[in-house]
C-alpha atoms as a printed R data frame, in Angstrom:
    type eleno elety resid chain resno       x       y       z
1   ATOM     1    CA   MET     A     1 129.656 119.004 111.373
2   ATOM     2    CA   GLU     A     2 132.624 119.695 113.648
3   ATOM     3    CA   GLY     A     3 132.847 115.987 114.584
4   ATOM     4    CA   ILE     A     4 133.002 114.929 110.945
5   ATOM     5    CA   LYS     A     5 135.766 117.443 110.264
6   ATOM     6    CA   GLU     A     6 137.804 116.118 113.221
7   ATOM     7    CA   LEU     A     7 137.267 112.552 112.027
8   ATOM     8    CA   ILE     A     8 138.458 113.391 108.525
9   ATOM     9    CA   GLU     A     9 141.513 115.179 109.922
10  ATOM    10    CA   SER     A    10 142.375 112.163 112.106
11  ATOM    11    CA   ILE     A    11 142.329 109.636 109.230
12  ATOM    12    CA   PRO     A    12 146.069 110.036 108.404
13  ATOM    13    CA   SER     A    13 146.998 109.400 112.030
14  ATOM    14    CA   LEU     A    14 144.773 106.298 112.033
15  ATOM    15    CA   PHE     A    15 146.638 104.950 108.991
16  ATOM    16    CA   ILE     A    16 149.777 104.830 111.144
17  ATOM    17    CA   TYR     A    17 148.158 101.896 112.934
18  ATOM    18    CA   PHE     A    18 147.579  99.955 109.702
19  ATOM    19    CA   ILE     A    19 149.928 100.868 106.832
20  ATOM    20    CA   PRO     A    20 153.349  99.837 108.285
21  ATOM    21    CA   GLY     A    21 152.126  96.350 109.182
22  ATOM    22    CA   TYR     A    22 150.419  95.976 105.830
23  ATOM    23    CA   ILE     A    23 153.636  96.926 104.018
24  ATOM    24    CA   THR     A    24 155.557  94.258 105.945
25  ATOM    25    CA   LEU     A    25 152.972  91.531 105.345
26  ATOM    26    CA   TYR     A    26 152.538  92.491 101.684
27  ATOM    27    CA   MET     A    27 156.288  92.304 101.070
28  ATOM    28    CA   LYS     A    28 156.399  88.860 102.647
29  ATOM    29    CA   GLN     A    29 153.392  87.608 100.675
30  ATOM    30    CA   ILE     A    30 154.731  88.872  97.357
31  ATOM    31    CA   TYR     A    31 158.255  87.555  97.847
32  ATOM    32    CA   LYS     A    32 157.280  84.172  99.311
33  ATOM    33    CA   HIS     A    33 154.278  83.735  96.964
34  ATOM    34    CA   GLU     A    34 151.960  83.171  99.896
35  ATOM    35    CA   LYS     A    35 148.279  83.927  99.783
36  ATOM    36    CA   ASP     A    36 146.935  82.021 102.753
37  ATOM    37    CA   GLN     A    37 145.384  84.760 104.845
38  ATOM    38    CA   LYS     A    38 141.843  86.000 104.744
39  ATOM    39    CA   GLU     A    39 141.351  89.734 104.336
40  ATOM    40    CA   SER     A    40 140.023  90.067 107.889
41  ATOM    41    CA   HIS     A    41 143.083  88.289 109.251
42  ATOM    42    CA   LEU     A    42 145.353  90.463 107.148
43  ATOM    43    CA   PHE     A    43 143.694  93.574 108.572
44  ATOM    44    CA   ILE     A    44 144.094  92.378 112.172
45  ATOM    45    CA   PHE     A    45 147.699  91.207 111.639
46  ATOM    46    CA   SER     A    46 148.503  94.539 109.986
47  ATOM    47    CA   MET     A    47 147.176  96.430 112.988
48  ATOM    48    CA   ILE     A    48 149.127  94.260 115.438
49  ATOM    49    CA   LEU     A    49 152.338  94.491 113.434
50  ATOM    50    CA   SER     A    50 151.887  98.258 112.996
51  ATOM    51    CA   PHE     A    51 151.536  98.618 116.756
52  ATOM    52    CA   ILE     A    52 154.765  96.659 117.240
53  ATOM    53    CA   ILE     A    53 156.585  98.761 114.640
54  ATOM    54    CA   LYS     A    54 155.316 101.993 116.218
55  ATOM    55    CA   SER     A    55 156.387 100.721 119.652
56  ATOM    56    CA   VAL     A    56 159.878  99.945 118.320
57  ATOM    57    CA   LEU     A    57 160.166 103.493 116.955
58  ATOM    58    CA   ASP     A    58 158.854 105.058 120.177
59  ATOM    59    CA   MET     A    59 161.208 102.916 122.270
60  ATOM    60    CA   SER     A    60 164.158 103.881 120.047
61  ATOM    61    CA   ILE     A    61 163.339 107.567 120.401
62  ATOM    62    CA   TYR     A    62 163.024 107.133 124.182
63  ATOM    63    CA   ILE     A    63 166.414 105.385 124.395
64  ATOM    64    CA   ILE     A    64 168.013 108.109 122.254
65  ATOM    65    CA   ASN     A    65 166.521 110.752 124.548
66  ATOM    66    CA   ILE     A    66 167.981 109.011 127.595
67  ATOM    67    CA   CYS     A    67 171.408 108.414 126.043
68  ATOM    68    CA   LEU     A    68 171.783 111.918 124.643
69  ATOM    69    CA   ASN     A    69 170.216 113.595 127.657
70  ATOM    70    CA   TYR     A    70 168.354 115.686 125.116
71  ATOM    71    CA   ASP     A    71 164.699 115.785 124.182
72  ATOM    72    CA   VAL     A    72 164.393 114.615 120.562
73  ATOM    73    CA   VAL     A    73 161.011 115.484 119.065
74  ATOM    74    CA   LEU     A    74 160.040 114.312 115.583
75  ATOM    75    CA   TYR     A    75 157.491 115.919 113.327
76  ATOM    76    CA   GLN     A    76 154.600 113.677 112.304
77  ATOM    77    CA   ASP     A    77 155.817 113.518 108.690
78  ATOM    78    CA   VAL     A    78 159.288 112.386 109.773
79  ATOM    79    CA   LYS     A    79 157.784 109.856 112.167
80  ATOM    80    CA   SER     A    80 155.557 108.458 109.387
81  ATOM    81    CA   PHE     A    81 158.572 108.175 107.077
82  ATOM    82    CA   LEU     A    82 160.549 106.339 109.766
83  ATOM    83    CA   LEU     A    83 157.622 103.980 110.364
84  ATOM    84    CA   ILE     A    84 157.616 103.058 106.678
85  ATOM    85    CA   ILE     A    85 161.399 102.525 106.712
86  ATOM    86    CA   ILE     A    86 161.102 100.272 109.796
87  ATOM    87    CA   ALA     A    87 158.206  98.400 108.156
88  ATOM    88    CA   ILE     A    88 160.345  97.717 105.080
89  ATOM    89    CA   ALA     A    89 163.196  96.562 107.338
90  ATOM    90    CA   PHE     A    90 160.791  94.223 109.187
91  ATOM    91    CA   GLY     A    91 159.647  92.871 105.812
92  ATOM    92    CA   VAL     A    92 163.210  92.178 104.686
93  ATOM    93    CA   VAL     A    93 164.023  90.477 108.001
94  ATOM    94    CA   SER     A    94 160.886  88.324 107.873
95  ATOM    95    CA   ILE     A    95 161.664  87.286 104.289
96  ATOM    96    CA   SER     A    96 165.272  86.376 105.078
97  ATOM    97    CA   TYR     A    97 164.446  84.688 108.419
98  ATOM    98    CA   LYS     A    98 161.971  82.145 107.090
99  ATOM    99    CA   GLY     A    99 163.820  78.984 106.096
100 ATOM   100    CA   SER     A   100 167.207  80.352 107.173
101 ATOM   101    CA   LYS     A   101 169.899  78.662 109.231
102 ATOM   102    CA   LEU     A   102 169.097  81.053 112.086
103 ATOM   103    CA   GLU     A   103 165.494  79.844 112.153
104 ATOM   104    CA   LYS     A   104 166.668  76.227 112.247
105 ATOM   105    CA   LYS     A   105 169.079  76.962 115.106
106 ATOM   106    CA   ILE     A   106 166.429  78.794 117.113
107 ATOM   107    CA   ASN     A   107 163.917  75.987 116.534
108 ATOM   108    CA   LYS     A   108 166.535  73.429 117.580
109 ATOM   109    CA   CYS     A   109 167.327  75.363 120.790
110 ATOM   110    CA   LEU     A   110 163.615  75.626 121.604
111 ATOM   111    CA   GLY     A   111 163.005  71.973 120.828
112 ATOM   112    CA   ASN     A   112 160.567  72.975 118.122
113 ATOM   113    CA   ASP     A   113 160.524  70.503 115.250
114 ATOM   114    CA   THR     A   114 157.980  72.246 113.038
115 ATOM   115    CA   ILE     A   115 158.457  73.737 109.617
116 ATOM   116    CA   SER     A   116 157.689  77.299 108.615
117 ATOM   117    CA   GLU     A   117 156.238  76.543 105.193
118 ATOM   118    CA   ALA     A   118 152.656  77.668 104.703
119 ATOM   119    CA   MET     A   119 151.934  74.559 102.661
120 ATOM   120    CA   VAL     A   120 153.512  71.346 103.913
121 ATOM   121    CA   TRP     A   121 153.531  69.952 100.365
122 ATOM   122    CA   ASN     A   122 155.846  72.746  99.238
123 ATOM   123    CA   TYR     A   123 158.287  71.660 101.927
124 ATOM   124    CA   ALA     A   124 157.971  67.984 100.978
125 ATOM   125    CA   MET     A   125 158.677  68.684  97.316
126 ATOM   126    CA   LYS     A   126 161.895  70.550  98.210
127 ATOM   127    CA   ALA     A   127 163.327  67.527 100.047
128 ATOM   128    CA   SER     A   128 166.878  66.697  98.991
129 ATOM   129    CA   LYS     A   129 166.162  62.962  98.822
130 ATOM   130    CA   GLY     A   130 162.968  63.434  96.858
131 ATOM   131    CA   ALA     A   131 159.350  63.222  97.893
132 ATOM   132    CA   TRP     A   132 157.559  59.963  98.607
133 ATOM   133    CA   VAL     A   133 154.289  58.851 100.084
134 ATOM   134    CA   ARG     A   134 153.426  55.650 101.919
135 ATOM   135    CA   VAL     A   135 149.818  54.456 101.739
136 ATOM   136    CA   TYR     A   136 148.513  51.849 104.173
137 ATOM   137    CA   LEU     A   137 145.345  49.944 103.336
138 ATOM   138    CA   TYR     A   138 143.495  48.781 106.429
139 ATOM   139    CA   ASP     A   139 141.484  46.138 104.591
140 ATOM   140    CA   GLU     A   140 144.526  44.391 103.169
141 ATOM   141    CA   ASN     A   141 148.099  43.949 104.313
142 ATOM   142    CA   ILE     A   142 149.468  45.926 101.391
143 ATOM   143    CA   VAL     A   143 151.642  49.018 101.545
144 ATOM   144    CA   TYR     A   144 152.046  51.217  98.458
145 ATOM   145    CA   MET     A   145 155.117  53.378  98.175
């Protein structure tokens, strides 16, 4: 019975490793109208992103402690609130980064010529010169455009 009570009491601390990443991914999916991830992938990506967000907060607190030469300790409630704020900031950055000039510059510097659209047809339909398709027939020497 004692083990069950400890497990129930640890559930809020376990949510710290899921909720911030889920908030970020949910914001991105809602704003970009993307629904291309399976639920299992969403769960795993949420855990990974939550770990990154928690690491950013822990690293920031560590740097503040070093710079101030003072030991800053946050209560769990304050830390949870900051994790949610950082998750929302990550969501806003991921929404504004995708398709931005910064993304294009970074891709150009890396020599990466891929697009960030989830569906390539969405990208093709947004082309400034219009969308077109070329069909080659192997049996005949005819090309349809």
